[in-house]
N, C-alpha and C positions, 0 to 999 in steps of 0.2 A: 661587458668588460669594464666600462668606465663607471658604472653605477655601483660603487662600493664605498663603504664607510672605512676610511683609513684608520680609524680608531680600532677597528676589528680585523680588517684584512689588508695586507699590503698590495700594491699595484705590481711591484716587481721584487723578486728575490735573487740575490747574487750569492752563489756558493763558490768559494775558493776551494777547488778540489785538492789542490796541492800548492806548495810554495816552490816546488822544484822548477827550475827553468835554466836554459842554456844561455840566455841573454843577460846583459848587465846594464839595464836601462838606467839612465841618470836620474830619472824621476820616480823610480819604482816604489809604489806604495808598500808593496809586500817585502821589500828588501830580499827578493828571491834568492834562493841558494841553488847550487848545482844538484844536490841530493835530496831525495824525498825525506820527509819527517816521519819516523816510525809511529808517531802519535796520530797520524791522519785518521779521519773517520773511516771505518771499514766499509766494505760493500754493504753489509747488512745494516749498519748504522746509517749509511747513505740512503738505503731504501726506506727506512723508517722516517728519515728526514723528508724524503720526497712525499711519503704518505701525509705527513703533517703539513707540508707546503700545499699539497693538493686540497687538503681539508679547509684551507683558508681562502675559499672561493676561487681556487685555481689561478693564482697570479702567474705572470711570466717568470720563467726561470732562466738564469744565465750562468753557465759554467765558466769560471775564470780561474786565474792562478796568480803567480807562477804560470806554468803552462799546463793546461788540462791534459794535453797529450802525453805528459810525463807519467800519467797514471795508466797502466795497461788495461785497467777495468773501466776506462771512461765510457766505452761504447755500451758495456753492459749496464752501467748506471743510466746513461742516456736512454737506452732502449726501455728500461723499466719505467722511466718517467713518461716517455712518449706513449707507451702502451696504456698508461693511465689517462692520457689525454692532456698532459702538461705540454705547453708550448716551450720548447727548449732551444736556446741558441748558445753558441760557444765562442770564446775569444782565445784561440790558441796563439802561441808565439810563432813567428816565422822562423823556424829552424828546419834542419834536415828531417825532422819528424813529420813534417807536412808533405807527405808524398801524395801522388795521385791516388794510390791504393788506400791511404788513410782517409782521404776525402770521399772516395767511393764507399768505403765502409760506413762513414758518417751518413751518407745519403741513404744507404740501405736501412740503417737504423731509423732514419726519419728526421734527422736534425734539419731544421727549417732554414737556418741562416748561419753564415759564418762571418765573424768580424776579425779583420786584421788591422794592425796599427801601421800607419804611415805618418811619420812626423815631419816629413819634408818631401819636396818634389824631386830631390836628387839623392843619390846614394851618399854623397858627402855629408849632407845635413842629417838624413835619417840614421845612417850608421853611427854617426857621432852620438846622437841622442840615445840610440839603443845600445851603445857601448860594445857593438859587435860588427866587425867588418863583414860585408856580404849579406847583411840582413835585408837591405833594400832589394837586392836581386832575388833572394829567396821569397820575399813577399810578392814580388811581381810574378814569379813563377807559380806561386800558390793561387794567385788571382786568376791566372790563365787556366789552371786546372778547374777552378770553380766555374768559370765561364763554360768550359767544355762539358762539364757535368750539369750545367744549368741550375746552379745553386746561387740564390741571391747573396750579394756581397755588401757588407757594411765596412766602411773605413773609419777607424778611430784615430783622431789626431789630438795630441796634447799641445795647446797653445802656450808658448813660452818665449823667452827672449831669443831662443835659437831659431825660431821660424816666423816670428811676427812680421818680418819684412818680405816673406815669400808666400803669403796666404792666397794671393790672386793665382799664382802658379799652382798652388796646392789644390785650389778649387777646380782649376782646369783639368788637373790630373784625375781628380775624383770623377769628373764628368767623362773624361776619355775612357776611364776604366769601367764605365757603365754601372756604377754602384747605385744601390737603391737608397742608401742612407749614409750621410756624413755625420758621424757622432763626434762633436767637438768638445774636448775636455779642456778646462781651464785649470792650470797647475795649482795644486794645494801643497804647501811645504810640509809634507809628512813622509815617513819612510826615507827614501833617498832624495826626495824633492827638496830643493833649496829655495829660500826666500829670494835670493838674488836672481833666480831663474824666472821669477814671476813677472808678468807684464804689469804695468802700473794701473791704478784705478781708472785714469783717463783712457788708457789704451783698452781696457776692458770695455768701456762705453763705446769707443770707436769701433772695436771689432764687432760688438753686438749690433750696431747700426749697419755695418757692412754686411753682416750675416743676414739681417732682415731683408735688405735690398737684394742680396744674392738669392735668397729663398724664392723671390718672385720671378727669377729668370732661369733657374736650373730645373732639371727633371728630377734630381734626387731630393729626398727629404733631408732636413737639417735638424739635428737634435743637439742640445747642449747638456753638459754635466759640470757640476760645481759652478754653475753660472745661472743661478735662479733669477738673478736680476735681468737676464735676457727677456724673461716673460714681461717685465715692466716695459722694456723697450718696444717689444712687439705690440703691446696694448697701446702705448703712447703713439706709436707710429700709425696704427690702424685708426685711432681716434682722430688724428690729424688729417688722415686721408678721406674720412667720410664727411660729406657736407650735409647729411640728413640729421637734423637735431634729434629726432626720435631714436636713431641708431646710437648717437652719442650717449643718450640717457640710458639706453639698454646696456651699453658698455659699462657705464658708471655703476649702475645697479648690480650688474653681474660681478663687477670688480669688488664691490663692497661685501657681497655675499660669498666671494670665493668660488664663483661658478663660471669662470671664463673659459672653460675647456672648449666650448663651441665658438668662442670669439677670437682667441688669441693665436690660432694657427698651431697650437701645441697640444692638439688632442691626444697625442701619444702619452702625455703625462698631465692629465687634468688636475684641477683642484690644488695645484701647488705642491706636487710631490717634492719632498725634501728628506734629508737624513732623518730616519726614524718615523717619517710621516708618509706612509705608502711605500717605504723603501726599507729593506733590511738586508744585512750582510752576515753570512756565516763563514767563519774561517776554516782552514784545513783541519783544525783540531776541535771544531764544534763551538768555538766562542761566537757569541752573537753581538753584533755592533749595529748602530744606526746606519752606518755605511762603511765601506772599506777605507774611506778617507777620514773617518771620525773614530779614532781608536779608544773609545770609552766602552768597556765591556759591560753588557747588561745581563749576561748569563751564559750557560753552555748547554747545548742540546743533549749532551750525555746525562745531564742532571735534571733539566727541565724542558718539557716539550716547547718547540718553537712558538706555537700559537700563544702559549701562556706568557712567554718572555715578551713577545711583540705587543700583546694586548695589555699586560699588567706591569711591566717594568716602569718604575718611576722615571727613568731616563727617557724612555720612549714617550711616556705620557706627557712629560714636560716639553719635549720637542714638538709634540703635536698641538701645542697651544701657542700660536703666534702672539697672543696677547701678553704672554710672559717674556717675550723677547725684550732685551735691554736696548738702551740707546735709541737711535733713530729708527731702527727696525721695529721696535715695539710700538711706535706711534705712526708708522708709515701706512698710508692708505692702501699700499700694495702688499701688506704683510701676509694676507691669506693666499695670494697667488704666487708670491715671490718668497719673502721670508729671509732672503740672503742665504749664502752658503754657511750652514752650521759648522761644516768641516773647516772652512777657512777662518771662521770666527774663532774656533777652538785653537787652530794652529797658530794664529797670530796673537791671541789674547789669553789663551788658557781657559776660556769660558765659552762653552758651546751655545750659550744663550745671549752672548754679546752681539752687538751690531756687526753686520757684514763690513769688514774693514776696507774692501776694495770696490765699494759702490760710491759713486759721486752724487747720487740723487739726494736732494734735500726734501723731506716730506712736506706736504702742504701745511700741516699744523705747525711745524717749526718755522716755515717761511712767514706764516701769519704772526707768529710770536716776535720774529725779528723786526716786523713792520710796526708792531704795536708800540 
């Protein structure tokens, strides 16, 4: 799974089945609407897309939205992918659509994992962030159903000014809910997301260090999104912890070659997966983007097959070359395993190749310059 060339095949594919959703989340990337768009990819177009995805060395596939359950054919689409051998997971919204019957149907089809969003340990915080009263209780009920049906649960949390002070309580809740993975997203101001809701660069660093220490104590795995610089923090922390000089040399050599998948504790996303680099997003109408948080269109699957767009688009090719990054990201010794969030760079500067604006780290080369 990990032995793939990201210039040729992605590690993960996200398909936004629909933008329809009953929630009104404050940070919504998709600016979701209540009604489905009549231009959505049809079931037949979806099956062709799945064939193309499978042909790219069978990456992981995630159904997102909006709310995937707003498409009545979601299980037919999922069933088609699973029968081909594609590993599919889904991130539905916690609405009345998530009944025990709906989850049972998903299990029958073979969906391997469900992910629900929880953005606070209390209904007050979560419901405010999700813009819908009762969302917290619906989420907890859905998680109860998943436990009863023995389906692994992933919790997604967007870190923002709304919940930065309750992360300890949030981690306890994730553990109490016996989740297998806590996927922590760091807000990017796109869609409905606002700059003022983002935590500061220093707070990013503090949360990264807290997450690393937490990862050593809890049973669930931790994954970050739009926080590529967490990988640097993990590597730095592990290098400080080892007293064996040979191991430190191995870290450094692997780091410079961009091969830290086995070292950094982030084996789920090796070799510095980033927007357009091992990662690709398809919108509800077939538009292809480096990620859902980087709204630069590279093509449309109705006009050009996904493999061709991913492999040959100048946008994707540029994003896959960290040596072209600007500012401190372009000279940082961690650029091959980190590279900063290209989405956040674009959102804050208008240039997806600019330096990650919410990283406090000063690369070695720049430190040496300042001393000279």
